[in-house]
PABA-381926 format. One record per residue: x, z, y of N, C-alpha, C, CB in turn; residue in one letter; residue number from 1. Coordinates in Angstrom, 3 decimals. Glycine has a CB too. Example, Ala and Ser with C-alpha at 12.3 -4.5 7.8 and 13.67 -1.06 7.14 Angstrom:
<<13.190 7.800 -5.690> <12.300 7.800 -4.500> <13.200 7.800 -3.300> <11.308 9.046 -4.473> "a" 1> <<12.850 7.080 -2.250> <13.670 7.140 -1.060> <12.900 7.870 0.030> <14.084 5.725 -0.598> "s" 2> 
# end
This chain:
<<-22.963 82.108 4.688> <-22.259 81.258 5.999> <-23.015 82.002 7.301> <-22.663 79.261 5.970> "x" 1> <<-22.258 81.983 8.117> <-22.993 81.768 9.345> <-23.337 80.673 10.014> <-22.525 82.278 10.107> "x" 2> <<-23.979 80.889 10.924> <-24.808 79.519 11.855> <-23.836 78.627 12.704> <-25.998 80.159 13.131> "x" 3> <<-22.623 79.340 13.147> <-21.689 78.519 13.564> <-21.194 77.502 12.227> <-20.539 79.451 14.206> "x" 4> <<-20.981 78.170 11.397> <-20.154 77.329 9.947> <-21.021 76.117 9.952> <-20.242 78.236 8.111> "x" 5> <<-22.644 76.253 9.887> <-23.288 75.232 9.750> <-23.977 74.188 10.873> <-24.034 75.693 9.047> "x" 6> <<-23.018 74.287 11.629> <-23.514 73.254 12.960> <-23.444 71.706 12.688> <-22.470 73.480 14.354> "x" 7> <<-24.430 70.931 13.201> <-24.291 69.717 12.925> <-23.542 69.205 13.930> <-25.409 69.103 12.714> "x" 8> <<-23.187 68.053 12.888> <-21.643 67.033 13.751> <-22.150 66.661 15.062> <-21.084 65.221 12.897> "x" 9> <<-21.082 66.697 15.677> <-20.895 66.274 17.482> <-20.671 64.734 17.203> <-19.223 67.133 18.546> "x" 10> <<-22.040 63.930 17.699> <-21.914 62.654 18.100> <-20.673 62.123 18.762> <-22.882 62.458 18.853> "x" 11> <<-19.875 61.269 18.854> <-18.864 60.512 19.627> <-19.539 59.832 20.655> <-18.073 59.540 18.812> "x" 12> <<-19.064 59.131 22.002> <-19.496 58.293 22.366> <-19.163 56.859 21.855> <-19.367 58.535 23.374> "x" 13> <<-20.134 55.788 21.780> <-19.548 54.529 20.990> <-19.660 54.247 19.545> <-18.225 54.510 21.144> "x" 14> <<-19.759 55.566 18.839> <-20.235 55.372 17.770> <-21.692 55.382 17.413> <-19.670 56.066 17.188> "x" 15> <<-21.697 54.735 16.171> <-23.059 54.734 15.980> <-23.523 55.231 14.364> <-23.524 53.234 16.351> "x" 16> <<-24.630 55.233 14.219> <-25.011 56.101 12.849> <-25.043 54.955 11.863> <-26.624 57.019 12.876> "x" 17> <<-24.457 54.911 10.417> <-24.698 54.117 9.791> <-25.706 53.666 9.226> <-24.193 54.198 9.338> "x" 18> <<-25.780 52.444 8.993> <-26.811 51.923 8.204> <-27.537 52.371 7.105> <-26.465 51.059 7.860> "x" 19> <<-28.873 52.822 6.961> <-28.997 52.897 5.624> <-28.779 52.122 4.586> <-29.835 53.115 5.472> "x" 20> <<-28.562 52.490 3.444> <-28.065 51.936 2.037> <-29.397 50.713 1.968> <-28.042 53.395 0.490> "x" 21> <<-29.273 49.777 1.746> <-30.556 48.779 1.058> <-31.288 49.145 -0.240> <-29.987 47.336 0.670> "x" 22> <<-32.436 49.112 -0.296> <-32.707 49.480 -1.694> <-32.583 48.293 -2.490> <-34.066 50.104 -1.897> "x" 23> <<-32.704 48.123 -3.979> <-32.080 47.232 -4.731> <-33.620 45.987 -4.475> <-31.573 47.981 -6.550> "x" 24> <<-34.586 46.282 -4.175> <-35.597 45.471 -3.704> <-35.284 44.711 -2.508> <-36.697 46.213 -3.488> "x" 25> <<-34.599 45.398 -1.612> <-34.426 44.507 -0.543> <-33.089 43.413 -0.730> <-34.272 45.443 0.750> "x" 26> <<-32.061 43.878 -1.680> <-31.291 43.180 -1.775> <-31.260 42.282 -2.882> <-30.471 43.765 -1.621> "x" 27> <<-32.506 42.224 -3.638> <-33.140 40.984 -4.563> <-33.754 39.966 -3.578> <-34.428 41.525 -5.689> "x" 28> <<-34.412 40.691 -2.831> <-35.251 39.841 -1.448> <-34.327 38.778 -0.633> <-35.774 41.077 -0.125> "x" 29> <<-33.313 39.244 -0.241> <-32.308 38.546 0.630> <-31.694 37.448 -0.384> <-31.100 39.648 1.280> "x" 30> <<-31.157 37.963 -1.281> <-30.517 37.040 -2.481> <-31.612 35.875 -3.065> <-30.062 38.129 -3.871> "x" 31> <<-32.774 36.255 -2.997> <-33.822 35.359 -3.422> <-34.161 34.006 -2.592> <-35.004 36.172 -3.463> "x" 32> <<-33.937 34.935 -0.692> <-34.236 33.841 0.300> <-33.021 33.073 0.312> <-34.627 34.340 1.765> "x" 33> <<-31.626 33.679 0.079> <-30.257 33.019 0.189> <-30.697 32.031 -0.950> <-28.740 34.060 -0.090> "x" 34> <<-30.837 32.038 -1.974> <-31.240 30.939 -3.397> <-32.334 29.863 -2.881> <-32.101 31.926 -4.934> "x" 35> <<-33.378 30.333 -2.220> <-34.207 29.315 -1.612> <-33.493 28.627 -0.556> <-35.446 29.871 -1.082> "x" 36> <<-32.653 29.060 0.074> <-32.167 27.771 1.060> <-31.188 27.082 0.575> <-31.659 28.112 2.422> "x" 37> <<-30.167 27.572 -0.272> <-29.473 26.742 -1.243> <-29.856 25.648 -1.807> <-29.219 27.307 -2.118> "x" 38> <<-31.081 26.119 -2.492> <-31.849 25.088 -3.345> <-32.476 23.881 -2.358> <-33.139 25.908 -4.200> "x" 39> <<-32.803 24.437 -1.104> <-33.360 23.361 -0.265> <-31.956 22.602 0.487> <-34.537 24.090 0.932> "x" 40> <<-30.689 23.067 0.325> <-29.916 22.303 1.125> <-29.355 21.339 -0.202> <-28.741 23.250 2.113> "x" 41> <<-29.329 21.667 -1.401> <-29.181 20.925 -2.701> <-29.916 19.732 -2.691> <-29.608 21.704 -3.866> "x" 42> <<-31.219 19.941 -2.819> <-32.464 18.914 -2.523> <-32.252 17.866 -1.989> <-33.424 19.321 -1.757> "x" 43> <<-31.483 18.080 -0.286> <-31.798 17.330 0.893> <-30.434 16.261 0.586> <-31.846 18.363 2.521> "x" 44> <<-29.482 17.179 -0.034> <-27.883 16.199 -0.209> <-28.469 15.492 -1.324> <-26.093 17.125 -0.698> "x" 45> <<-29.282 15.739 -2.581> <-29.434 14.950 -3.428> <-29.965 14.182 -3.189> <-29.721 15.201 -4.214> "x" 46> <<-31.184 13.816 -2.333> <-32.062 12.828 -1.470> <-31.391 12.074 -1.017> <-32.805 13.243 -0.452> "x" 47> <<-30.615 12.559 -0.289> <-29.781 11.379 0.822> <-28.782 10.681 -0.151> <-28.726 12.206 2.327> "x" 48> <<-28.344 11.163 -0.908> <-27.343 10.865 -2.080> <-27.909 9.682 -2.779> <-27.156 12.130 -3.158> "x" 49> <<-29.363 9.679 -2.857> <-30.089 8.576 -3.718> <-30.377 7.615 -2.620> <-31.533 9.078 -4.579> "x" 50> <<-30.455 7.785 -1.305> <-31.089 7.220 -0.479> <-29.796 6.271 -0.130> <-31.806 8.164 0.577> "x" 51> <<-28.735 6.727 -0.234> <-27.651 5.826 0.185> <-27.371 5.033 -1.364> <-26.179 6.790 0.906> "x" 52> <<-27.280 5.462 -2.038> <-27.099 4.344 -3.298> <-28.192 3.383 -3.273> <-27.126 5.027 -4.841> "x" 53> <<-29.515 3.888 -3.102> <-30.396 2.885 -2.736> <-30.014 1.589 -1.729> <-31.415 3.614 -2.184> "x" 54> <<-29.647 1.844 -1.121> <-29.343 1.339 0.280> <-28.182 0.688 0.158> <-29.230 2.374 1.368> "x" 55> <<-26.868 0.889 -0.688> <-25.915 0.127 -0.660> <-26.360 -0.749 -2.133> <-24.465 0.978 -0.533> "x" 56> <<-26.992 -0.530 -2.917> <-27.474 -1.790 -3.571> <-28.327 -2.490 -3.188> <-27.834 -1.695 -4.579> "x" 57> <<-29.052 -2.718 -2.319> <-29.840 -3.708 -1.444> <-28.731 -4.407 -0.884> <-30.854 -3.069 -0.289> "x" 58> <<-27.604 -3.724 -0.005> <-26.802 -4.354 0.257> <-26.126 -5.289 -0.131> <-26.427 -3.922 0.426> "x" 59> <<-25.408 -4.835 -1.296> <-24.582 -5.472 -2.228> <-25.658 -6.507 -2.670> <-23.929 -4.476 -3.417> "x" 60> <<-26.807 -6.579 -2.791> <-27.694 -7.571 -3.621> <-27.497 -8.754 -2.352> <-29.609 -6.935 -4.054> "x" 61> <<-27.929 -8.272 -1.246> <-28.006 -9.455 -0.260> <-26.670 -10.208 0.169> <-28.634 -8.934 1.023> "x" 62> <<-25.541 -9.530 -0.288> <-24.379 -10.169 -0.045> <-24.147 -11.180 -1.150> <-23.290 -9.204 0.092> "x" 63> <<-24.821 -10.479 -2.312> <-24.253 -11.555 -3.115> <-25.307 -12.685 -3.165> <-23.858 -11.045 -4.579> "x" 64> <<-26.539 -12.510 -2.682> <-27.628 -13.759 -2.543> <-27.225 -14.564 -1.233> <-29.352 -13.170 -2.369> "x" 65> <<-26.715 -13.988 -0.377> <-26.303 -14.712 1.022> <-24.865 -14.969 1.735> <-26.937 -13.983 1.976> "x" 66> <<-23.978 -14.048 0.799> <-22.489 -14.235 1.095> <-21.756 -15.484 1.228> <-21.839 -13.656 0.188> "x" 67> <<-22.470 -16.654 0.996> <-21.835 -18.034 0.944> <-22.874 -18.931 1.752> <-21.590 -18.602 -0.689> "x" 68> <<-23.706 -17.990 2.569> <-24.740 -18.804 3.481> <-24.030 -19.571 4.916> <-25.984 -17.610 4.022> "x" 69> <<-23.119 -18.909 5.255> <-21.811 -19.516 5.908> <-21.060 -20.826 5.556> <-20.850 -18.599 5.736> "x" 70> <<-20.774 -20.589 4.518> <-20.194 -21.885 3.752> <-20.986 -22.914 3.620> <-19.796 -21.666 2.443> "x" 71> <<-21.943 -22.584 3.207> <-23.000 -23.398 2.646> <-23.306 -24.512 4.095> <-24.487 -22.266 2.085> "x" 72> <<-23.703 -23.782 5.053> <-23.956 -24.348 6.330> <-22.699 -25.168 6.772> <-24.316 -23.226 7.351> "x" 73> <<-21.222 -24.736 6.269> <-20.363 -25.865 7.022> <-20.485 -27.341 5.664> <-18.268 -25.083 7.364> "x" 74> <<-20.833 -26.902 4.680> <-21.147 -28.141 3.786> <-22.325 -28.936 4.031> <-21.279 -27.756 2.440> "x" 75> <<-22.987 -28.663 4.651> <-24.337 -29.542 5.056> <-23.902 -30.742 5.675> <-25.372 -28.803 6.117> "x" 76> <<-22.778 -30.831 6.553> <-22.512 -32.044 7.433> <-21.430 -32.774 6.094> <-21.625 -31.577 9.308> "x" 77> <<-21.038 -32.371 5.599> <-20.429 -33.290 4.119> <-21.553 -34.022 3.408> <-19.725 -32.195 2.801> "x" 78> <<-22.469 -32.998 2.862> <-23.746 -33.752 2.536> <-24.309 -35.263 3.260> <-24.772 -32.718 2.835> "x" 79> <<-24.669 -34.356 4.299> <-25.248 -35.602 5.516> <-24.249 -36.816 5.206> <-25.032 -35.050 7.510> "x" 80> <<-22.973 -36.293 5.617> <-21.947 -37.861 5.673> <-21.846 -38.839 4.251> <-20.087 -37.370 5.982> "x" 81> <<-22.023 -37.997 3.155> <-21.911 -38.571 1.737> <-23.448 -39.478 1.705> <-21.754 -37.134 0.376> "x" 82> <<-24.316 -38.819 2.366> <-25.785 -39.650 2.204> <-25.738 -40.666 2.629> <-26.946 -39.214 2.775> "x" 83> <<-25.448 -40.750 4.135> <-25.248 -41.960 4.955> <-24.470 -43.103 4.840> <-24.929 -41.643 5.898> "x" 84> <<-22.999 -42.430 3.927> <-22.207 -43.305 3.038> <-22.875 -43.929 1.999> <-21.190 -42.639 2.465> "x" 85> <<-24.043 -43.415 1.167> <-24.429 -44.478 0.250> <-25.430 -45.241 1.022> <-24.991 -43.962 -1.138> "x" 86> <<-26.160 -44.936 1.608> <-26.884 -45.775 2.334> <-25.961 -47.112 2.839> <-27.474 -44.926 3.488> "x" 87> <<-24.900 -46.979 3.400> <-24.517 -47.972 4.281> <-23.579 -49.031 3.379> <-23.742 -47.280 5.577> "x" 88> <<-23.702 -48.613 1.868> <-22.602 -49.202 0.960> <-23.052 -51.064 0.594> <-22.594 -48.058 -0.707> "x" 89> <<-24.427 -50.998 1.234> <-24.806 -52.229 0.802> <-24.320 -53.582 2.105> <-26.558 -52.031 0.500> "x" 90> <<-24.821 -52.399 3.499> <-24.325 -53.097 4.478> <-22.368 -53.126 5.379> <-25.452 -52.622 5.334> "x" 91> <<-22.014 -52.063 4.940> <-20.319 -52.296 5.196> <-19.455 -52.812 4.528> <-19.656 -51.359 5.310> "x" 92> <<-18.594 -52.852 5.151> <-17.291 -54.017 4.370> <-16.444 -52.431 4.103> <-16.106 -55.720 5.850> "x" 93> <<-15.666 -52.653 2.975> <-14.344 -52.060 2.360> <-13.985 -51.113 3.448> <-13.072 -53.202 2.027> "x" 94> <<-13.542 -51.452 4.506> <-12.640 -50.561 5.388> <-13.408 -49.705 6.403> <-11.625 -51.446 6.190> "x" 95> <<-14.790 -50.145 6.602> <-15.669 -49.287 7.183> <-15.977 -47.960 6.272> <-16.907 -50.088 7.480> "x" 96> <<-16.301 -48.340 4.647> <-16.241 -47.641 3.416> <-15.183 -46.398 3.656> <-15.789 -48.684 2.199> "x" 97> <<-13.942 -46.960 3.715> <-12.881 -46.264 3.412> <-12.861 -45.269 4.646> <-11.613 -47.173 3.179> "x" 98> <<-12.645 -45.809 5.711> <-13.168 -44.423 6.884> <-14.126 -43.776 7.145> <-13.178 -44.560 7.986> "x" 99> <<-15.436 -44.166 6.549> <-16.359 -43.075 6.182> <-15.984 -42.078 4.835> <-17.729 -43.800 5.928> "x" 100> <<-15.377 -42.496 4.109> <-14.698 -41.454 3.090> <-13.905 -40.392 3.811> <-13.671 -42.194 2.061> "x" 101> <<-12.793 -41.272 4.748> <-12.156 -40.364 5.128> <-12.559 -39.514 6.183> <-11.207 -40.789 5.300> "x" 102> <<-13.444 -39.768 7.074> <-14.347 -38.891 7.608> <-14.804 -37.482 6.891> <-15.417 -39.673 7.789> "x" 103> <<-15.654 -37.812 5.602> <-15.958 -37.046 5.184> <-15.008 -36.092 4.539> <-16.700 -37.472 4.703> "x" 104> <<-13.903 -36.616 3.894> <-12.843 -35.705 3.232> <-12.251 -34.305 4.671> <-11.256 -37.063 2.629> "x" 105> <<-12.528 -35.077 5.522> <-11.893 -34.160 6.923> <-12.728 -33.302 7.144> <-11.664 -34.865 8.364> "x" 106> <<-14.430 -33.876 7.012> <-15.323 -32.469 6.925> <-15.577 -31.465 6.152> <-16.275 -32.602 6.979> "x" 107> <<-15.049 -31.925 4.899> <-15.087 -30.865 3.705> <-13.805 -30.110 3.776> <-15.231 -31.562 2.181> "x" 108> <<-12.685 -30.499 4.110> <-11.372 -30.064 4.542> <-11.440 -28.820 5.610> <-10.633 -31.323 5.179> "x" 109> <<-12.048 -29.155 6.926> <-12.823 -28.276 7.949> <-13.472 -27.118 7.237> <-13.967 -29.111 8.726> "x" 110> <<-14.611 -27.647 6.253> <-15.701 -26.603 5.668> <-14.786 -25.289 4.697> <-16.958 -27.648 4.470> "x" 111> <<-13.680 -26.120 4.260> <-12.855 -25.356 3.170> <-11.917 -24.286 4.020> <-11.836 -26.505 2.188> "x" 112> <<-11.288 -24.831 5.266> <-10.437 -24.144 5.819> <-11.253 -22.729 7.001> <-9.494 -25.369 6.522> "x" 113> <<-12.542 -23.135 6.852> <-13.583 -22.000 7.614> <-13.967 -20.889 6.576> <-15.146 -22.756 8.188> "x" 114> <<-13.606 -21.732 5.545> <-14.670 -20.481 3.992> <-13.040 -19.754 3.978> <-15.509 -21.648 1.478> "x" 115> <<-11.922 -20.383 4.392> <-10.736 -19.377 3.798> <-10.097 -20.182 2.413> <-11.497 -17.636 3.279> "x" 116> <<-10.188 -21.356 2.295> <-10.005 -22.005 1.319> <-8.899 -23.008 1.628> <-11.186 -22.492 0.909> "x" 117> <<-7.936 -22.748 0.522> <-6.423 -23.721 1.248> <-5.783 -24.662 -0.011> <-4.797 -22.384 1.873> "x" 118> <<-5.618 -25.554 -0.031> <-5.339 -26.635 -0.791> <-4.005 -26.434 -1.303> <-5.490 -27.865 -0.072> "x" 119> <<-3.836 -26.343 -2.359> <-2.296 -26.437 -2.987> <-1.783 -27.838 -3.449> <-2.184 -25.506 -4.322> "x" 120> <<-0.863 -28.206 -2.639> <-0.297 -29.632 -3.024> <1.251 -29.383 -2.973> <-0.800 -30.940 -1.902> "x" 121> <<1.779 -28.870 -4.493> <3.096 -28.414 -4.902> <4.291 -29.601 -5.410> <2.779 -27.408 -6.087> "x" 122> <<3.588 -30.865 -4.732> <5.169 -32.005 -4.991> <6.135 -31.443 -4.330> <5.191 -33.712 -4.336> "x" 123> <<7.520 -31.697 -5.180> <8.665 -31.349 -4.638> <9.106 -30.055 -4.873> <8.620 -31.555 -3.430> "x" 124> <<8.104 -28.975 -4.619> <8.411 -27.666 -4.931> <8.687 -26.956 -6.642> <7.260 -27.051 -4.267> "x" 125> <<9.274 -26.097 -6.684> <9.860 -25.443 -8.011> <8.397 -25.375 -8.442> <10.872 -23.829 -7.950> "x" 126> <<8.534 -25.492 -10.151> <6.955 -25.020 -10.611> <7.014 -23.247 -10.523> <6.525 -25.645 -12.568> "x" 127> <<5.602 -22.799 -10.535> <5.213 -21.668 -10.457> <4.076 -21.395 -11.224> <5.088 -21.399 -9.310> "x" 128> <<4.351 -20.690 -12.872> <3.109 -20.673 -13.373> <1.936 -20.155 -13.135> <3.190 -20.429 -14.149> "x" 129> <<1.974 -19.108 -11.825> <1.022 -18.524 -11.231> <0.123 -19.423 -10.653> <1.476 -17.697 -10.402> "x" 130> <<0.747 -20.255 -9.970> <0.077 -21.406 -9.075> <-0.283 -22.832 -9.509> <0.926 -21.646 -8.017> "x" 131> <<0.468 -23.040 -10.976> <0.414 -24.438 -11.433> <0.316 -24.304 -12.866> <1.639 -25.323 -11.001> "x" 132> <<-0.415 -25.267 -13.107> <-0.547 -25.715 -14.774> <0.314 -26.941 -15.189> <-2.171 -26.174 -15.178> "x" 133> <<1.451 -26.817 -15.841> <1.775 -28.076 -16.332> <1.199 -28.840 -17.228> <2.709 -28.046 -16.692> "x" 134> <<0.917 -29.948 -16.987> <0.162 -30.872 -17.750> <1.240 -31.889 -18.546> <-0.875 -31.676 -16.727> "x" 135> <<2.341 -31.972 -18.198> <3.445 -32.743 -18.909> <4.945 -32.434 -18.241> <3.089 -34.400 -18.800> "x" 136> <<5.969 -32.759 -18.855> <7.219 -32.565 -18.388> <7.908 -34.471 -18.617> <8.050 -31.071 -19.465> "x" 137> <<8.840 -34.359 -17.506> <8.992 -35.940 -17.507> <10.645 -35.925 -17.262> <7.958 -36.870 -16.116> "x" 138> <<11.429 -36.255 -17.464> <12.842 -36.483 -17.399> <13.270 -37.079 -15.966> <13.246 -37.454 -18.570> "x" 139> <<14.233 -35.916 -15.293> <14.382 -36.816 -13.848> <15.581 -36.660 -13.571> <13.542 -36.427 -12.535> "x" 140> <<16.686 -37.404 -13.302> <17.704 -37.346 -12.856> <17.999 -37.057 -11.362> <18.099 -38.280 -13.249> "x" 141> <<16.787 -37.303 -10.283> <16.634 -37.042 -9.224> <16.625 -35.793 -8.697> <15.862 -37.528 -9.017> "x" 142> <<15.749 -35.059 -9.783> <15.026 -33.766 -9.390> <15.505 -32.447 -9.980> <13.610 -33.885 -9.765> "x" 143> <<16.002 -31.276 -9.733> <16.436 -30.231 -10.565> <15.329 -29.969 -11.781> <16.667 -28.935 -9.640> "x" 144> <<15.568 -29.536 -12.796> <14.586 -28.918 -13.809> <13.410 -28.103 -13.215> <15.360 -27.973 -14.749> "x" 145> <<12.562 -27.978 -13.679> <11.587 -27.259 -13.121> <10.854 -27.689 -11.994> <12.042 -26.217 -12.862> "x" 146> <<10.759 -28.583 -11.283> <10.438 -29.067 -10.143> <9.223 -29.928 -10.496> <11.583 -29.751 -9.485> "x" 147> <<8.209 -29.871 -9.473> <6.998 -30.550 -9.679> <7.029 -32.069 -8.890> <5.800 -29.561 -9.137> "x" 148> <<7.043 -32.953 -9.816> <7.309 -34.166 -9.893> <6.146 -34.835 -8.725> <7.233 -34.621 -11.493> "x" 149> <<4.812 -34.548 -9.666> <3.730 -35.338 -9.485> <2.365 -34.220 -9.535> <3.759 -36.567 -10.688> "x" 150> <<1.674 -34.370 -8.736> <0.493 -33.507 -8.521> <-0.347 -34.451 -9.185> <0.060 -33.068 -6.968> "x" 151> <<-1.140 -33.964 -10.219> <-2.246 -34.619 -11.289> <-3.413 -34.177 -10.158> <-2.398 -33.774 -13.238> "x" 152> <<-3.678 -33.268 -10.042> <-5.067 -32.258 -9.327> <-4.481 -31.246 -8.701> <-6.228 -31.481 -10.424> "x" 153> <<-4.907 -31.627 -7.312> <-4.467 -30.561 -6.535> <-5.328 -29.278 -7.044> <-4.648 -30.907 -4.955> "x" 154> <<-4.615 -27.858 -6.519> <-5.076 -26.247 -6.990> <-5.738 -26.055 -5.241> <-3.284 -24.785 -7.632> "x" 155> <<-6.485 -24.804 -5.836> <-7.174 -24.173 -4.314> <-6.795 -22.653 -4.558> <-9.208 -24.398 -4.066> "x" 156> <<-6.885 -21.988 -3.103> <-6.808 -20.826 -2.957> <-7.591 -20.041 -2.175> <-5.880 -20.693 -2.732> "x" 157> <<-8.516 -19.144 -2.378> <-9.305 -18.521 -1.698> <-8.884 -17.281 -1.137> <-10.267 -18.412 -2.338> "x" 158> <<-8.635 -17.077 -0.063> <-7.932 -15.693 0.717> <-6.731 -15.173 -0.082> <-9.062 -14.315 0.837> "x" 159> <<-6.063 -15.873 -0.585> <-5.114 -15.461 -1.171> <-5.026 -15.220 -2.918> <-4.960 -14.422 -0.447> "x" 160> <<-6.336 -15.548 -2.908> <-6.680 -15.461 -4.979> <-6.622 -17.260 -5.172> <-9.088 -14.548 -5.693> "x" 161> <<-6.495 -17.156 -6.545> <-5.918 -18.406 -7.152> <-7.698 -18.681 -7.327> <-4.597 -18.278 -8.791> "x" 162> <<-8.103 -19.998 -7.002> <-9.443 -20.553 -7.378> <-9.173 -21.538 -8.473> <-10.211 -21.249 -6.143> "x" 163> <<-8.112 -22.404 -8.542> <-7.720 -23.078 -9.615> <-6.130 -23.733 -9.358> <-8.867 -24.159 -9.888> "x" 164> <<-5.583 -23.264 -10.336> <-4.073 -24.041 -10.553> <-4.104 -25.461 -10.112> <-3.578 -24.099 -12.179> "x" 165> <<-3.093 -25.951 -9.584> <-2.889 -27.546 -9.474> <-2.134 -27.787 -10.765> <-1.967 -28.120 -8.042> "x" 166> <<-2.744 -28.936 -10.975> <-2.533 -29.657 -12.280> <-0.944 -30.357 -12.114> <-3.875 -30.918 -12.530> "x" 167> <<0.052 -30.191 -12.682> <1.432 -31.214 -12.185> <1.943 -31.374 -13.260> <2.626 -30.696 -11.145> "x" 168> <<2.741 -32.484 -13.218> <3.647 -32.849 -13.877> <5.465 -32.485 -13.414> <3.219 -34.195 -13.923> "x" 169> <<6.065 -31.918 -14.443> <7.074 -30.994 -14.179> <8.509 -32.006 -14.346> <6.936 -29.602 -15.307> "x" 170> <<9.615 -31.763 -13.360> <10.596 -32.328 -14.040> <11.556 -31.537 -14.967> <11.253 -32.927 -13.156> "x" 171> <<11.927 -32.484 -15.894> <12.897 -31.810 -17.188> <14.562 -32.355 -16.852> <12.270 -32.577 -19.067> "x" 172> <<15.224 -31.597 -17.170> <16.464 -31.965 -17.123> <16.679 -33.095 -18.190> <17.312 -30.787 -17.289> "x" 173> <<17.757 -33.983 -17.644> <17.957 -35.196 -18.601> <18.484 -34.763 -20.205> <19.162 -36.226 -17.855> "x" 174> <<19.102 -33.466 -20.052> <19.727 -32.899 -21.558> <18.848 -32.150 -22.025> <21.060 -32.039 -21.597> "x" 175> <<17.771 -31.828 -21.589> <16.403 -31.252 -22.534> <15.394 -32.423 -22.808> <15.435 -29.955 -21.652> "x" 176> <<15.450 -33.583 -22.162> <15.129 -34.739 -22.728> <16.046 -35.177 -23.881> <15.083 -35.676 -21.727> "x" 177> <<16.473 -35.324 -23.651> <18.160 -35.972 -25.056> <17.513 -34.699 -26.415> <21.023 -35.162 -24.112> "x" 178> <<17.560 -33.383 -26.066> <17.185 -32.469 -27.182> <16.198 -32.821 -27.782> <16.957 -31.249 -26.889> "x" 179> <<15.138 -32.823 -27.017> <13.581 -32.713 -27.389> <13.597 -34.304 -27.767> <12.320 -32.137 -25.954> "x" 180> 
# end
């Protein structure tokens, strides 16, 4: 071979020399550094999740303990009114006591309304087993079968959820009454 055959390669402008290959020790060190970073990120995420769980548990407990605080505050005037009514029983006449009872009932209904409690008074409506509890049936020529004739005890709904069904007496057709 001649010297001209062994010429060094000519560098092109903008071309860089390739990076030397990393040794296995360097690769291992880089991988260990990335693993350490990932482990620290995992520990931070796990700690954040645990803090979130504890904070949520505290908030749920506070709601459980104090969730009816507003409703309880609405009931305090009702309790006060009942107490005043009892104190006045010896001094008041029947009409005054009746008016006091009506005023107390209005206070209670206002408290229920503020809390989202709605009374069910289904007299004259079709019987609905989802909202009513039939206490008895009674034949009626004036009402179609399965109509609420009388409300024995009102039912109540809290924000669309049934608290207590209305207890009712339901009409039966006169044919059903004869067959039974």
